[in-house]
C-alpha positions as CSV (number, residue, x, y, z in Angstrom):
1,M,-17.4,4.1,-15.5
2,P,-14.5,5.6,-13.1
3,T,-10.5,4.9,-13.5
4,M,-9.2,2.8,-11.5
5,Y,-7.9,6.0,-9.5
6,E,-10.7,7.3,-9.2
7,I,-11.9,4.3,-7.5
8,Y,-9.1,3.8,-5.0
9,Q,-9.6,7.8,-4.6
10,K,-13.5,7.9,-4.1
11,H,-15.1,4.5,-4.3
12,S,-14.1,1.7,-1.2
13,F,-17.5,0.4,-1.2
14,E,-17.3,-0.8,-4.4
15,Y,-13.9,-2.2,-4.3
16,D,-14.6,-3.8,-1.3
17,E,-17.8,-5.2,-3.0
18,L,-15.5,-6.5,-5.3
19,V,-13.0,-8.3,-2.9
20,A,-15.4,-9.7,-0.5
21,H,-16.1,-12.4,-3.5
22,E,-12.9,-12.9,-4.5
23,D,-10.9,-16.4,-3.3
24,Y,-14.0,-17.9,-2.1
25,L,-12.4,-21.1,-1.4
26,N,-9.9,-19.1,0.7
27,H,-6.6,-20.5,-0.9
28,I,-4.8,-16.9,-0.1
29,P,-5.4,-16.8,3.9
30,E,-4.6,-20.9,4.2
31,Y,-2.0,-20.4,2.4
32,L,-0.1,-17.3,4.2
33,K,-1.0,-18.8,8.1
34,N,0.6,-22.6,6.4
35,C,4.1,-20.4,5.3
36,F,4.9,-17.6,7.4
37,D,4.4,-16.9,10.6
38,F,2.4,-13.9,12.3
39,Q,2.5,-15.1,15.9
40,G,3.4,-12.1,17.6
41,K,5.3,-10.6,14.7
42,T,5.4,-7.2,13.0
43,V,4.4,-6.5,9.9
44,L,4.3,-3.6,7.5
45,E,2.0,-3.6,4.8
46,F,1.8,-1.7,1.5
47,G,-1.3,-0.9,-0.6
48,T,-3.7,-2.2,2.0
49,G,-6.9,-1.0,0.3
50,T,-9.9,-1.3,2.7
51,G,-7.9,-4.4,4.8
52,R,-9.2,-7.4,3.4
53,M,-5.8,-8.8,3.5
54,T,-4.9,-7.3,6.7
55,R,-7.9,-9.1,8.2
56,M,-6.3,-12.3,7.3
57,Y,-3.1,-12.2,10.1
58,A,-4.1,-9.1,12.2
59,G,-5.0,-11.3,14.6
60,L,-1.7,-12.9,15.1
61,S,0.7,-10.4,14.7
62,D,1.5,-8.3,17.7
63,K,1.6,-5.4,16.0
64,V,0.9,-4.0,12.0
65,Y,1.6,-0.9,9.8
66,C,-0.6,-0.2,7.3
67,F,0.2,2.0,4.3
68,D,-2.1,3.3,1.3
69,R,-1.7,6.0,-0.8
70,S,-5.4,6.8,-0.5
71,A,-6.7,8.5,2.9
72,H,-10.0,7.1,1.4
73,M,-9.2,3.6,1.4
74,L,-7.7,3.7,4.8
75,E,-10.6,5.3,6.3
76,K,-12.7,2.1,5.1
77,A,-10.2,-0.1,6.4
78,S,-9.3,1.4,9.8
79,E,-13.2,0.9,10.4
80,A,-13.5,-2.5,9.2
81,L,-10.5,-3.7,11.3
82,S,-11.4,-1.7,14.7
83,E,-11.3,-4.7,16.7
84,Y,-7.5,-4.7,16.0
85,G,-7.0,-1.2,16.5
86,N,-4.9,-1.6,19.6
87,K,-2.2,-3.2,17.4
88,I,-2.7,-1.3,14.1
89,E,-1.5,1.9,13.1
90,F,-2.2,3.1,9.5
91,S,-0.7,6.0,7.1
92,V,-0.6,7.6,3.5
93,C,2.1,6.5,2.2
94,D,3.1,6.3,-1.7
95,N,5.0,3.4,-2.8
96,L,7.4,5.2,-3.9
97,N,8.1,6.6,-0.3
98,I,9.0,3.2,1.7
99,D,12.8,4.9,1.9
100,S,11.1,7.7,4.0
101,L,9.2,4.9,6.8
102,D,11.4,4.5,9.9
103,V,9.7,1.3,11.2
104,S,10.8,-2.1,10.6
105,A,9.2,-6.0,10.1
106,D,9.5,-9.7,10.8
107,I,7.4,-9.7,7.7
108,V,6.5,-7.1,4.7
109,I,3.7,-8.0,2.9
110,Q,1.9,-5.9,-0.4
111,G,-1.2,-7.2,-2.3
112,W,-2.0,-5.9,-6.2
113,S,-0.3,-2.7,-5.3
114,F,3.6,-2.6,-6.6
115,G,2.2,-3.5,-9.6
116,H,0.5,-0.5,-10.3
117,T,3.3,1.5,-9.4
118,V,5.6,-0.3,-11.8
119,S,2.9,0.3,-14.6
120,D,2.7,3.6,-13.7
121,N,6.2,3.8,-14.1
122,E,6.5,1.4,-17.5
123,S,9.2,3.4,-18.6
124,Q,11.7,2.5,-15.8
125,I,10.4,-1.2,-14.9
126,E,13.5,-2.3,-13.5
127,K,14.8,0.9,-11.8
128,T,11.1,1.0,-10.2
129,V,10.9,-2.4,-9.2
130,N,14.8,-2.2,-7.4
131,K,13.5,0.7,-5.9
132,L,10.7,-1.1,-4.8
133,V,12.5,-4.5,-3.2
134,V,15.4,-2.7,-2.1
135,D,13.4,0.2,0.4
136,C,11.5,-3.4,1.3
137,N,14.8,-4.8,2.3
138,V,15.7,-2.5,4.8
139,R,12.8,-2.3,6.2
140,L,13.1,-6.0,7.1
141,K,14.4,-7.2,10.1
142,R,16.8,-10.7,9.6
143,G,15.1,-14.0,9.1
144,G,12.3,-11.7,7.4
145,S,10.5,-12.2,5.1
146,L,8.9,-10.4,2.0
147,V,5.5,-11.6,0.6
148,F,4.0,-9.9,-2.8
149,L,0.6,-10.8,-3.9
150,E,0.0,-10.1,-7.6
151,S,-2.5,-10.8,-10.7
152,L,-1.9,-13.6,-12.8
153,G,-5.4,-12.8,-14.7
154,T,-8.8,-12.3,-13.8
155,N,-11.5,-14.3,-16.1
156,T,-9.0,-16.5,-18.3
157,E,-8.3,-20.4,-18.7
158,S,-4.8,-20.1,-17.3
159,P,-2.7,-18.3,-14.9
160,E,-0.6,-15.7,-17.0
161,A,0.3,-11.7,-16.5
162,P,-2.1,-9.8,-17.7
163,N,-0.2,-7.5,-19.3
164,K,3.6,-6.6,-20.6
165,N,4.3,-4.7,-17.5
166,L,3.4,-7.0,-14.8
167,K,5.4,-10.2,-17.0
168,D,8.4,-7.7,-16.8
169,F,7.6,-7.1,-13.2
170,Y,7.3,-10.3,-12.1
171,S,10.4,-11.3,-14.5
172,E,12.4,-9.1,-12.3
173,L,11.3,-10.5,-9.4
174,E,12.3,-13.7,-10.0
175,G,15.3,-13.3,-12.2
176,R,17.1,-10.3,-10.8
177,H,16.5,-10.2,-7.1
178,G,15.7,-14.1,-6.7
179,F,11.5,-14.4,-5.1
180,S,10.2,-17.7,-5.9
181,R,6.6,-17.6,-7.6
182,T,3.7,-19.7,-5.8
183,V,0.3,-19.8,-8.2
184,L,-3.2,-19.9,-6.2
185,E,-6.6,-20.4,-7.4
186,T,-8.6,-17.6,-6.1
187,D,-11.8,-17.9,-7.8
188,Y,-14.4,-15.2,-7.5
189,R,-18.2,-16.9,-6.0
190,F,-21.3,-14.1,-6.5
191,D,-25.1,-14.6,-5.8
192,S,-25.7,-14.8,-9.5
193,N,-24.3,-14.1,-13.5
194,E,-26.1,-10.6,-13.5
195,D,-24.4,-9.2,-10.2
196,A,-20.8,-10.6,-11.3
197,A,-21.2,-8.6,-14.2
198,R,-22.5,-5.5,-12.4
199,I,-20.1,-5.6,-9.7
200,M,-16.9,-6.9,-12.2
201,G,-17.6,-4.4,-14.7
202,F,-17.5,-1.4,-12.2
203,F,-13.9,-2.3,-11.4
204,F,-12.6,-4.3,-14.6
205,G,-14.8,-2.0,-17.5
206,E,-17.8,-3.0,-19.0
207,E,-16.3,-4.7,-22.0
208,M,-15.1,-7.2,-19.1
209,G,-18.6,-7.3,-17.3
210,S,-20.2,-7.9,-20.6
211,N,-17.9,-11.2,-21.8
212,L,-17.4,-13.5,-18.3
213,K,-16.9,-16.7,-18.7
214,F,-18.5,-18.3,-15.9
215,T,-16.8,-22.1,-15.0
216,R,-20.4,-22.5,-13.2
217,D,-23.4,-20.1,-12.1
218,G,-21.9,-16.6,-10.2
219,I,-18.0,-18.6,-10.3
220,V,-15.5,-16.8,-12.5
221,R,-12.0,-17.7,-12.3
222,E,-9.1,-16.2,-11.4
223,Y,-5.4,-16.5,-10.4
224,T,-2.6,-14.9,-8.1
225,G,0.9,-15.5,-7.5
226,V,2.6,-15.2,-4.4
227,W,6.1,-14.2,-5.0
228,Q,8.4,-14.3,-1.6
229,K,12.1,-14.3,-0.5
230,K,13.2,-15.0,2.9
231,I,16.4,-12.6,3.8
């Protein structure tokens, strides 16, 4: 099984296969469109990956700047979002280099990306979270919104941070930085239990793949948190 970082650098197809089955009831796009005004707005998205979340709002937005540290993932995103080519710019940028950018936006959004950055710097979680939030704030126009989506557990019975690093990250967002949290059910739906085990096992590891708790055939429970703050 490849590491998480090998997946991001070399396996965009398998990654896309996984996220294509996630949130089959479309709770994330419904929430974003109901709670944030993307119409005619400029958006910065960090950790774009293959562009799944970008597609949720790109048709409404005026301009989108997509960043990811993996050129491999951005290449896949560019192909998937080619119909919006006139309004999206893709650039390689590590999350810790946001302060080097010279663009601003009405909405700064990221999904399942800052959590990796925080975990990579687990000895400096408070400092890392502060840098990410401050750098995003600087890029945000007055009256704009920060929107962070992160995991609250996959293959679990109730929403909770999957590990201590993420728990500390979320506590910093809510306690120190004043973000509010909303919990969404974002269950996976696969054609069969066997497909679920194969696809999820490749990404999350063989142990999870062989110990999936199906709520019914092909359905695996997941929770996603949306942390938001208006400036």
